[in-house]
C-alpha positions as CSV (number, residue, x, y, z in Angstrom):
1,X,39.4,-50.5,-9.1
2,X,37.3,-53.8,-8.8
3,X,40.0,-54.9,-6.3
4,X,38.9,-51.8,-4.2
5,X,35.0,-52.4,-4.3
6,X,35.3,-54.2,-1.0
7,X,36.7,-51.4,1.0
8,X,34.6,-49.0,-0.8
9,X,31.4,-51.4,0.0
10,X,32.4,-50.7,3.7
11,X,32.9,-47.0,3.2
12,X,29.6,-46.1,1.5
13,X,28.4,-46.9,5.2
14,X,29.7,-43.9,6.6
15,X,28.7,-41.4,3.7
16,X,28.1,-38.2,6.2
17,X,31.7,-38.4,7.9
18,X,33.8,-38.7,4.4
19,X,31.4,-35.6,3.4
20,X,32.1,-33.7,6.3
21,X,36.2,-34.6,5.7
22,X,36.0,-33.5,1.9
23,X,34.4,-30.2,2.4
24,X,36.5,-29.5,6.0
25,X,39.6,-30.4,3.7
26,X,38.9,-28.2,1.2
27,X,38.1,-25.0,3.5
28,X,41.7,-26.1,5.1
29,X,43.3,-26.2,1.6
30,X,41.5,-22.9,0.5
31,X,42.9,-20.9,3.4
32,X,46.5,-22.0,3.1
33,X,46.4,-20.9,-0.4
34,X,44.8,-17.6,1.0
35,X,47.5,-17.4,3.6
36,X,50.6,-17.7,1.0
37,X,49.0,-15.4,-1.6
38,X,48.0,-13.2,0.9
39,X,51.9,-11.9,1.3
40,X,53.1,-11.2,-2.5
41,X,50.5,-8.8,-3.3
42,X,51.7,-6.9,0.2
43,X,55.4,-6.9,-1.2
44,X,54.6,-5.9,-4.7
45,X,52.9,-2.8,-3.5
46,X,54.8,-2.1,-0.3
47,X,57.9,-1.8,-2.4
48,X,56.6,0.1,-5.3
49,X,53.4,1.4,-3.6
50,X,52.8,4.7,-5.6
51,X,52.7,2.9,-9.3
52,X,51.4,-0.2,-8.2
53,X,48.7,1.6,-6.2
54,X,47.8,4.0,-8.6
55,X,47.8,1.1,-11.0
56,X,45.6,-1.2,-9.4
57,X,43.2,1.0,-8.0
58,X,41.7,0.7,-11.5
59,X,39.0,-2.0,-12.4
60,X,40.7,-5.6,-13.3
61,X,39.5,-6.5,-17.0
62,X,39.4,-9.9,-15.7
63,X,39.2,-12.0,-12.3
64,X,42.4,-12.7,-10.1
65,X,42.6,-13.5,-6.7
66,X,46.4,-12.0,-6.9
67,X,45.1,-8.9,-8.4
68,X,42.0,-8.4,-5.9
69,X,44.2,-8.8,-3.2
70,X,46.8,-6.7,-4.9
71,X,43.9,-3.8,-4.8
72,X,42.9,-4.6,-1.7
73,X,46.1,-3.8,-0.3
74,X,46.6,-0.9,-2.3
75,X,43.4,0.6,-0.9
76,X,45.0,0.3,2.7
77,X,48.5,1.5,1.4
78,X,47.2,4.6,-0.1
79,X,44.1,5.1,3.1
80,X,46.8,4.1,5.9
81,X,50.6,4.1,6.5
82,X,52.8,0.8,5.9
83,X,53.1,-0.1,9.2
84,X,49.1,-0.4,9.4
85,X,49.3,-2.3,6.3
86,X,51.5,-4.2,7.3
87,X,49.6,-5.2,10.7
88,X,46.4,-6.0,9.0
89,X,48.4,-8.1,6.3
90,X,49.7,-9.9,9.2
91,X,46.7,-10.6,11.3
92,X,44.5,-12.2,8.1
93,X,47.9,-14.3,7.1
94,X,47.4,-15.4,11.3
95,X,43.8,-16.0,10.9
96,X,44.1,-17.7,7.5
97,X,46.3,-20.4,8.8
98,X,44.1,-21.0,12.0
99,X,41.1,-21.5,10.1
100,X,43.5,-23.6,7.8
101,X,45.0,-25.6,11.1
102,X,41.3,-25.8,12.5
103,X,39.7,-27.3,9.5
104,X,42.9,-29.7,8.9
105,X,42.0,-31.0,12.7
106,X,38.5,-31.3,11.7
107,X,38.9,-33.4,8.8
108,X,41.0,-35.6,10.3
109,X,38.6,-35.9,13.2
110,X,35.9,-36.9,10.4
111,X,38.1,-39.5,9.1
112,X,39.5,-41.3,11.8
113,X,36.7,-43.4,13.2
114,X,36.1,-44.1,9.9
115,X,39.6,-45.9,9.3
116,X,39.1,-47.7,12.5
117,X,35.8,-48.3,12.2
118,X,36.7,-50.1,8.2
119,X,39.4,-51.9,9.9
120,X,37.2,-53.1,13.1
121,X,34.9,-54.6,10.5
122,X,37.2,-56.3,8.4
123,X,38.4,-58.5,11.5
124,X,34.7,-59.0,12.7
125,X,33.8,-60.0,9.1
126,X,36.6,-62.5,8.5
127,X,36.3,-63.8,12.2
128,X,32.5,-64.5,11.1
129,X,33.1,-65.8,7.8
130,X,35.2,-68.3,9.4
131,X,32.8,-69.9,11.8
132,X,30.6,-69.7,8.6
133,X,32.9,-71.8,6.6
134,X,32.4,-76.0,6.9
135,X,35.0,-78.0,8.3
136,X,36.5,-79.1,4.9
137,X,37.6,-75.8,4.4
138,X,40.4,-75.7,7.1
139,X,41.5,-79.1,5.7
140,X,43.6,-76.8,3.4
141,X,44.2,-74.2,5.1
142,X,47.1,-73.4,7.9
143,X,45.5,-72.2,10.8
144,X,48.5,-69.5,10.8
145,X,48.2,-68.2,7.8
146,X,44.4,-67.7,8.4
147,X,45.5,-66.0,11.9
148,X,47.8,-63.6,9.8
149,X,45.3,-62.7,7.4
150,X,43.2,-61.4,10.1
151,X,46.2,-59.7,11.9
152,X,48.8,-59.0,9.5
153,X,46.7,-58.7,6.4
154,X,44.1,-56.2,8.0
155,X,46.8,-54.2,9.8
156,X,48.5,-53.8,6.1
157,X,44.7,-52.6,4.7
158,X,44.2,-50.4,7.7
159,X,47.8,-48.4,6.8
160,X,47.8,-48.6,3.1
161,X,45.0,-48.9,2.0
162,X,42.8,-46.6,4.4
163,X,46.0,-44.4,5.0
164,X,46.4,-43.6,1.3
165,X,42.4,-42.5,1.4
166,X,43.8,-39.4,3.8
167,X,45.7,-39.0,0.9
168,X,44.2,-39.5,-1.9
169,X,41.6,-37.0,-1.1
170,X,43.6,-34.0,0.6
171,X,46.5,-34.0,-2.2
172,X,44.4,-34.2,-5.0
173,X,42.8,-31.0,-3.8
174,X,45.5,-29.5,-2.9
175,X,47.1,-30.0,-6.2
176,X,43.9,-28.7,-8.3
177,X,42.5,-25.7,-5.8
178,X,46.9,-24.4,-6.7
179,X,46.4,-25.5,-10.4
180,X,43.6,-23.2,-10.4
181,X,45.2,-20.7,-9.0
182,X,48.0,-20.8,-10.9
183,X,45.8,-20.4,-14.1
184,X,44.6,-17.4,-13.1
185,X,48.0,-16.0,-12.7
186,X,49.4,-17.6,-15.8
187,X,47.8,-20.1,-18.0
188,X,50.4,-20.7,-20.5
189,X,52.7,-22.1,-17.8
190,X,50.2,-23.5,-15.9
191,X,49.6,-25.7,-19.2
192,X,53.3,-26.6,-19.4
193,X,53.3,-28.1,-15.8
194,X,50.3,-30.1,-16.6
195,X,52.2,-31.9,-19.6
196,X,55.2,-32.5,-16.8
197,X,52.7,-34.3,-14.0
198,X,51.8,-37.2,-16.0
199,X,55.3,-37.9,-16.6
200,X,56.3,-38.0,-13.4
201,X,52.9,-40.1,-12.3
202,X,54.6,-42.7,-15.0
203,X,58.3,-43.0,-13.3
204,X,56.6,-43.1,-10.1
205,X,53.3,-46.0,-10.8
206,X,56.7,-48.1,-12.0
207,X,58.0,-48.2,-8.6
208,X,54.8,-49.0,-7.1
209,X,53.3,-51.3,-9.3
210,X,56.5,-53.6,-8.7
211,X,55.6,-53.6,-5.1
212,X,52.3,-55.8,-5.1
213,X,53.9,-59.2,-5.7
214,X,56.8,-59.4,-2.8
215,X,53.9,-57.6,-0.8
216,X,51.6,-61.0,-1.1
217,X,54.6,-63.2,-0.1
218,X,55.5,-61.1,2.6
219,X,52.1,-61.8,4.0
220,X,52.5,-65.4,3.1
221,X,55.4,-65.8,4.8
222,X,54.2,-64.1,7.6
223,X,51.4,-66.4,7.4
224,X,53.8,-69.5,7.6
225,X,55.8,-68.3,10.5
226,X,52.7,-68.0,12.7
227,X,51.9,-71.4,11.9
228,X,55.2,-72.9,12.6
229,X,54.9,-70.6,15.6
230,X,51.6,-72.3,16.4
231,X,52.5,-75.8,15.7
232,X,55.8,-75.5,17.9
233,X,53.5,-74.4,21.0
234,X,50.9,-77.1,20.4
235,X,53.6,-80.0,19.6
236,X,56.4,-78.8,22.3
237,X,56.1,-81.6,24.3
238,X,57.1,-84.0,20.8
239,X,59.4,-81.8,19.7
240,X,61.7,-82.2,22.6
241,X,60.7,-86.0,23.2
242,X,61.7,-86.7,19.6
243,X,65.6,-84.2,20.0
244,X,64.0,-82.0,17.0
245,X,64.3,-78.6,18.3
246,X,67.5,-77.7,16.0
247,X,64.9,-78.7,13.1
248,X,62.8,-76.3,13.8
249,X,64.9,-73.5,15.0
250,X,66.1,-74.4,11.1
251,X,63.0,-74.5,9.4
252,X,61.6,-71.2,11.7
253,X,64.7,-69.6,10.8
254,X,64.6,-69.9,7.3
255,X,61.4,-68.7,6.7
256,X,62.5,-65.4,9.0
257,X,65.6,-65.0,6.5
258,X,63.2,-65.2,3.6
259,X,60.7,-63.0,5.2
260,X,63.9,-60.6,5.9
261,X,64.7,-60.6,2.4
262,X,61.1,-59.8,0.9
263,X,60.9,-57.0,3.2
264,X,64.4,-55.5,2.3
265,X,63.3,-55.8,-1.2
266,X,60.0,-54.0,-0.6
267,X,61.1,-51.6,1.6
268,X,64.3,-50.8,-0.7
269,X,61.7,-49.9,-3.8
270,X,59.2,-48.2,-1.6
271,X,61.9,-46.1,-0.3
272,X,62.9,-45.0,-3.6
273,X,59.5,-43.6,-4.6
274,X,59.6,-40.4,-2.3
275,X,63.2,-39.2,-3.5
276,X,62.6,-40.2,-7.0
277,X,59.3,-37.8,-7.0
278,X,61.5,-35.2,-5.1
279,X,63.7,-35.3,-7.8
280,X,61.2,-35.2,-10.3
281,X,59.6,-32.2,-8.7
282,X,62.6,-29.9,-8.5
283,X,63.5,-30.4,-11.7
284,X,60.0,-29.7,-12.9
285,X,60.3,-26.4,-10.9
286,X,63.6,-25.1,-12.2
287,X,62.5,-26.1,-15.6
288,X,59.4,-23.6,-15.1
289,X,61.8,-21.1,-13.2
290,X,64.5,-21.2,-16.1
291,X,61.4,-20.3,-18.4
292,X,59.1,-18.5,-16.9
293,X,61.9,-16.3,-15.3
294,X,63.3,-16.1,-18.9
295,X,59.9,-14.5,-20.0
296,X,59.5,-12.2,-16.9
297,X,63.4,-10.9,-17.8
298,X,62.2,-10.4,-21.2
299,X,59.2,-8.5,-20.8
300,X,57.4,-11.1,-22.5
301,X,54.0,-11.7,-19.5
302,X,53.7,-7.5,-19.2
303,X,50.8,-9.0,-16.1
304,X,53.5,-11.2,-14.5
305,X,56.2,-9.1,-13.0
306,X,59.3,-10.1,-10.2
307,X,56.7,-10.2,-7.6
308,X,53.9,-12.0,-9.0
309,X,56.3,-14.4,-10.4
310,X,57.4,-14.9,-7.0
311,X,53.9,-15.7,-5.8
312,X,53.7,-17.9,-8.8
313,X,56.5,-19.9,-8.1
314,X,55.9,-20.4,-4.4
315,X,52.6,-21.9,-5.0
316,X,54.0,-24.5,-7.7
317,X,56.4,-25.2,-5.2
318,X,53.3,-25.8,-3.1
319,X,52.7,-28.7,-4.8
320,X,55.3,-30.9,-5.0
321,X,54.9,-32.0,-1.4
322,X,51.4,-33.3,-2.4
323,X,52.9,-34.9,-5.3
324,X,55.1,-36.6,-3.4
325,X,52.5,-37.8,-0.4
326,X,50.3,-38.9,-3.8
327,X,53.6,-41.3,-5.0
328,X,54.1,-42.6,-1.6
329,X,50.4,-43.5,-0.3
330,X,50.4,-45.3,-4.5
331,X,53.5,-47.5,-3.3
332,X,51.4,-48.2,0.0
333,X,48.3,-49.1,-2.1
334,X,50.0,-51.6,-3.5
335,X,51.1,-53.4,-0.9
336,X,47.5,-53.4,0.3
337,X,46.6,-54.5,-2.9
338,X,48.2,-57.6,-2.1
339,X,46.5,-57.7,1.5
340,X,43.4,-57.2,0.3
341,X,43.7,-59.9,-1.8
342,X,44.6,-62.3,0.4
343,X,41.6,-61.2,2.6
344,X,38.9,-61.5,-0.4
345,X,39.9,-65.0,-0.6
346,X,38.8,-65.9,2.8
347,X,35.5,-63.6,2.5
348,X,34.9,-64.6,-0.8
349,X,35.3,-68.4,-0.1
350,X,32.2,-70.4,-1.2
351,X,30.0,-71.5,2.0
352,X,29.3,-75.0,0.8
353,X,26.9,-75.7,4.0
354,X,24.0,-73.3,3.7
355,X,22.0,-72.3,6.2
356,X,18.1,-72.3,5.2
357,X,16.5,-68.9,5.8
358,X,13.3,-70.6,6.0
359,X,14.5,-73.4,7.8
360,X,12.2,-75.4,9.6
361,X,12.1,-75.4,13.5
362,X,12.7,-78.6,14.8
363,X,12.3,-78.7,19.1
364,X,12.7,-82.5,19.5
365,X,13.5,-86.1,18.2
366,X,10.7,-88.1,18.0
367,X,11.7,-91.0,15.1
368,X,14.8,-91.9,13.2
369,X,18.0,-90.5,11.8
370,X,18.0,-91.9,8.5
371,X,20.4,-92.3,5.4
372,X,19.7,-92.8,2.1
373,X,22.1,-93.7,-0.6
374,X,24.6,-91.0,0.7
375,X,27.4,-90.0,-1.3
376,X,30.3,-88.3,-0.1
377,X,33.2,-86.7,-2.2
378,X,36.3,-84.6,-1.2
379,X,38.4,-83.2,-4.5
380,X,36.8,-85.6,-7.0
381,X,37.7,-88.0,-4.1
382,X,35.0,-90.6,-2.8
383,X,35.0,-90.7,0.8
384,X,31.5,-91.9,1.2
385,X,29.8,-94.4,-1.1
386,X,25.9,-95.6,-1.4
387,X,25.8,-95.2,2.6
388,X,22.2,-96.1,3.4
389,X,21.2,-97.1,7.1
390,X,18.5,-96.4,9.6
391,X,19.1,-95.6,13.7
392,X,15.5,-95.6,15.3
393,X,14.9,-93.4,18.1
394,X,16.9,-94.8,21.5
395,X,18.9,-97.1,19.6
396,X,22.8,-96.9,19.5
397,X,24.9,-97.7,16.2
398,X,28.5,-98.1,16.3
399,X,30.6,-97.5,13.3
400,X,33.8,-99.1,12.8
401,X,36.7,-99.9,10.3
402,X,40.2,-99.2,9.4
403,X,41.6,-95.5,9.5
404,X,41.0,-93.5,6.4
405,X,37.4,-95.8,6.5
406,X,35.5,-92.5,6.4
407,X,33.6,-93.1,10.0
408,X,34.3,-89.4,10.8
409,X,33.3,-87.9,7.3
410,X,30.0,-90.2,7.8
411,X,29.0,-89.1,11.6
412,X,29.9,-85.3,10.6
413,X,27.3,-85.4,7.5
414,X,24.5,-85.7,10.5
415,X,25.0,-82.5,12.4
416,X,25.7,-81.1,8.9
417,X,30.0,-80.2,9.4
418,X,29.4,-81.2,5.8
419,X,26.7,-81.9,3.4
420,X,26.4,-85.0,1.3
421,X,27.4,-85.1,-2.4
422,X,24.6,-87.2,-3.1
423,X,21.4,-88.9,-1.8
424,X,20.2,-87.7,1.7
425,X,19.9,-87.8,5.3
426,X,17.0,-87.9,6.7
427,X,16.0,-86.9,10.5
428,X,12.4,-87.7,11.6
429,X,12.0,-88.1,7.8
430,X,12.9,-84.4,6.9
431,X,15.9,-83.9,5.1
432,X,18.1,-82.0,7.4
433,X,19.3,-79.7,5.0
434,X,15.3,-78.2,5.5
435,X,15.6,-77.2,9.2
436,X,17.5,-74.6,10.5
437,X,21.4,-75.3,11.2
438,X,20.9,-74.1,15.2
439,X,18.0,-76.5,16.0
440,X,19.2,-79.1,14.1
441,X,22.7,-78.9,16.2
442,X,20.4,-77.8,19.4
443,X,19.5,-82.0,19.2
444,X,23.1,-83.1,19.4
445,X,26.1,-83.3,21.5
446,X,29.1,-84.6,20.1
447,X,32.2,-85.7,21.9
448,X,35.5,-85.6,20.0
449,X,38.6,-88.3,20.7
450,X,40.9,-85.1,21.0
451,X,39.2,-83.1,23.5
452,X,38.1,-79.7,22.4
453,X,38.3,-77.0,25.5
454,X,39.0,-73.7,25.8
455,X,41.1,-71.1,27.7
456,X,38.7,-70.1,30.6
457,X,37.1,-72.0,33.8
458,X,36.0,-75.3,34.5
459,X,32.6,-74.4,35.1
460,X,32.5,-72.6,31.8
461,X,33.9,-75.3,29.6
462,X,31.1,-77.7,30.9
463,X,28.3,-75.1,29.9
464,X,29.5,-74.5,27.1
465,X,26.3,-73.5,25.0
466,X,24.5,-73.3,27.9
467,X,24.4,-69.8,29.1
468,X,21.3,-70.4,31.7
469,X,23.1,-73.2,33.3
470,X,23.3,-72.7,37.4
471,X,26.3,-74.2,39.4
472,X,24.2,-77.4,40.5
473,X,23.3,-78.1,36.9
474,X,27.2,-78.4,36.4
475,X,28.6,-79.8,39.3
476,X,25.3,-83.2,38.5
477,X,26.6,-83.3,35.3
478,X,30.4,-83.6,36.2
479,X,29.4,-86.0,38.7
480,X,28.2,-88.0,35.8
481,X,31.3,-87.9,34.0
482,X,33.1,-88.7,37.1
483,X,34.6,-85.4,37.1
484,X,33.7,-83.8,40.7
485,X,36.2,-85.4,42.8
486,X,39.1,-84.1,40.8
487,X,37.5,-81.3,40.1
488,X,37.3,-80.8,43.7
489,X,40.7,-81.0,44.5
490,X,41.5,-78.0,42.3
491,X,42.4,-74.6,44.2
492,X,39.4,-73.0,43.2
493,X,37.4,-75.8,42.2
494,X,35.0,-74.8,39.5
495,X,35.8,-71.7,39.5
496,X,40.1,-72.7,38.0
497,X,41.1,-71.5,34.8
498,X,42.7,-74.5,32.6
499,X,44.8,-72.5,30.3
500,X,45.0,-72.7,26.5
501,X,43.2,-76.0,25.5
502,X,43.4,-77.4,28.9
503,X,46.7,-77.8,29.4
504,X,46.4,-77.8,32.9
505,X,44.6,-80.8,33.0
506,X,45.3,-84.2,31.9
507,X,44.5,-86.0,29.4
508,X,42.1,-88.2,31.2
509,X,40.6,-84.8,32.8
510,X,40.3,-82.9,30.0
511,X,38.0,-86.1,28.4
512,X,35.7,-85.8,31.2
513,X,34.9,-82.3,31.0
514,X,33.6,-82.9,27.4
515,X,31.8,-85.6,28.8
516,X,30.0,-83.3,31.2
517,X,29.9,-80.8,28.6
518,X,27.6,-83.3,26.3
519,X,26.2,-84.7,29.9
520,X,24.5,-80.8,31.1
521,X,23.2,-80.6,26.9
522,X,21.2,-83.5,27.5
523,X,20.2,-83.9,24.0
524,X,18.5,-86.8,22.2
525,X,21.2,-87.8,20.2
526,X,24.7,-88.5,20.6
527,X,27.9,-88.6,18.8
528,X,30.9,-90.1,20.3
529,X,33.9,-90.0,18.5
530,X,35.9,-92.7,21.0
531,X,35.0,-90.6,24.0
532,X,37.0,-93.1,26.4
533,X,40.0,-93.2,24.8
534,X,42.0,-90.3,26.6
535,X,41.3,-92.4,29.5
536,X,43.0,-94.3,31.9
537,X,42.0,-98.0,32.7
538,X,40.1,-97.0,36.0
539,X,38.2,-94.0,35.0
540,X,37.6,-95.4,31.0
541,X,35.4,-98.1,33.7
542,X,33.8,-95.5,35.2
543,X,33.1,-93.2,32.5
544,X,32.1,-95.8,30.0
545,X,29.4,-96.7,32.9
546,X,28.3,-93.1,33.0
547,X,28.1,-92.9,29.0
548,X,26.1,-96.1,28.8
549,X,23.4,-94.7,31.6
550,X,23.3,-91.3,29.1
551,X,23.1,-93.3,26.2
552,X,19.6,-95.0,27.7
553,X,16.7,-93.8,25.9
554,X,19.2,-91.9,23.2
555,X,20.3,-92.0,19.9
556,X,23.6,-92.9,19.6
557,X,26.1,-93.0,17.1
558,X,29.5,-94.4,18.4
559,X,32.6,-94.0,16.3
560,X,34.8,-97.2,17.9
561,X,38.2,-97.7,17.5
562,X,38.4,-99.7,20.8
563,X,35.8,-102.4,20.0
564,X,35.3,-103.9,23.2
565,X,33.1,-100.5,24.0
566,X,31.0,-100.9,21.3
567,X,29.9,-104.6,22.0
568,X,26.3,-104.1,23.1
569,X,25.4,-101.5,20.2
570,X,22.0,-102.0,18.6
571,X,24.0,-102.7,15.2
572,X,27.2,-102.1,13.9
573,X,28.2,-100.8,10.7
574,X,31.3,-102.1,9.0
575,X,33.2,-99.7,6.9
576,X,35.7,-100.1,4.3
577,X,36.9,-97.6,1.8
578,X,33.9,-96.0,2.2
579,X,31.6,-98.4,1.6
580,X,29.1,-100.5,4.3
581,X,31.1,-104.2,4.0
582,X,29.4,-105.9,6.8
583,X,26.6,-105.2,9.4
584,X,24.7,-106.6,12.3
585,X,25.6,-107.3,16.2
586,X,28.5,-108.0,17.5
587,X,27.8,-111.6,17.9
588,X,26.2,-112.1,14.5
589,X,29.5,-110.6,12.8
590,X,31.7,-112.3,14.9
591,X,30.0,-115.7,13.3
592,X,30.0,-114.3,9.7
593,X,34.0,-114.3,10.2
594,X,34.6,-111.8,8.0
595,X,36.4,-108.3,8.1
596,X,34.7,-107.6,11.6
597,X,36.3,-110.4,12.9
598,X,39.6,-110.0,11.8
599,X,39.2,-106.6,13.3
600,X,38.2,-108.0,16.6
601,X,41.0,-110.8,16.8
602,X,43.8,-107.9,15.8
603,X,42.5,-106.4,19.5
604,X,41.9,-109.6,20.9
605,X,38.6,-109.5,21.9
606,X,37.3,-112.1,23.5
């Protein structure tokens, strides 16, 4: 049951609705049994009214619901005619059926919002957890697989686990109540039934347990399909340019065929549960019919005549359908178990960058950013080793080095996209872990090498995170980023929707919007990851001038691939394999004739 603790934790918030469901379900079952049981004492009295009426009017020695009903029907027969009795019994049966279905509807009405709310909470909690996880988590996960967990796996939990919840309450109650009534009619036959039920459950359980592993593989293949689709849509231009459509088709087709085989395998086994339970149920029914019928024919059960035995068998048959439902629910539950485990992998993933609940609120940047013996490890591999430097307010520091040197990782430590494995990063002399994340990141703007935009209007993309920004402020920011002219040429201007990831814009236009976003935030600290790399020559010069103006009187950390853009940096830090190998100004590093000089010569910067 520990596997379902997550579901139970959600359900405990809806105790009132669940209690209402249980009560209504119980009443619906009681009235259902009453409507069925009312017919048989009437038939017994009707066809043997003279003898039975005389016997049943005597006080019964023990409690029996059918005996009590039989006495009441006998009184009606003695006090009136058969047609009057038939009419009364028919009305009572109709009334019981109406009450049964009324409470059945109320039970369903009580449970339905609970199932929908729990499924919604699953989706919201996964989404919130994704937002809380550190950037490093996503380097190990495929985006499509995460999307599959939020959609397919949550849907599987909703349909199987939460769907089975109704059956796991109603069906056992129906079996228990019917068994109680059967005990009052004949205890010996009912004990025999109880002997067969675990045997039936064993065989059904074997089928259900065999579904768990392939169900987990189905969820995995679904995630792979979504990943392939996402990568295909994102890289369609490259796929066509390199003529790899056929290879992509083959990859998707193979994954889909594997998914088909797994789905068929699970479907075949799941389909076996219901027929197997019905066959076993009918075998039990015929065994009881043969054994009990023989006892009745031999007059070995004095209190169980033909009519009452017929009532007994009808109530016993009433157990078979809920038993089938439980077996089907058990099979579905095994499929849901695999989905729950995949969801829990996300919800229970460790958050390595923790928010400090009592963190200091930093509202301004007044002194410096300092790295003190900072190291960073990923999967026991050293990415940064013993990094120490200090950036005074208003200064610009550039990080250069070959690919994989650790430049982006170092910059990502400042807004705590990752936390340092060793050492400390100080802002105004305070460890950044002692600040609240929100206030720390409020001091910074980041422009990445790859423009990150959203399927929204130009204005909303520029004003991201600035809810109170007006159109004048947005326009001014766009002008500084040299984006205003191309925006004005759009059909709807600043209200133009730029499509998924800004695909309706050119690469240069997309980058200028991200720069305008940084301008509008107007932060004291800038982190620039080669912000002009996507621009054409003319736009690069104009935007670089705008960035230079923006960087005045601000502390800037610039990751530079194009070394011509950082010649005027106050200090250049040269990284190689996670270590600082050189540092100084552009001219000073050129004079050292070291690693930086070789990088400059390769780019032919003069």
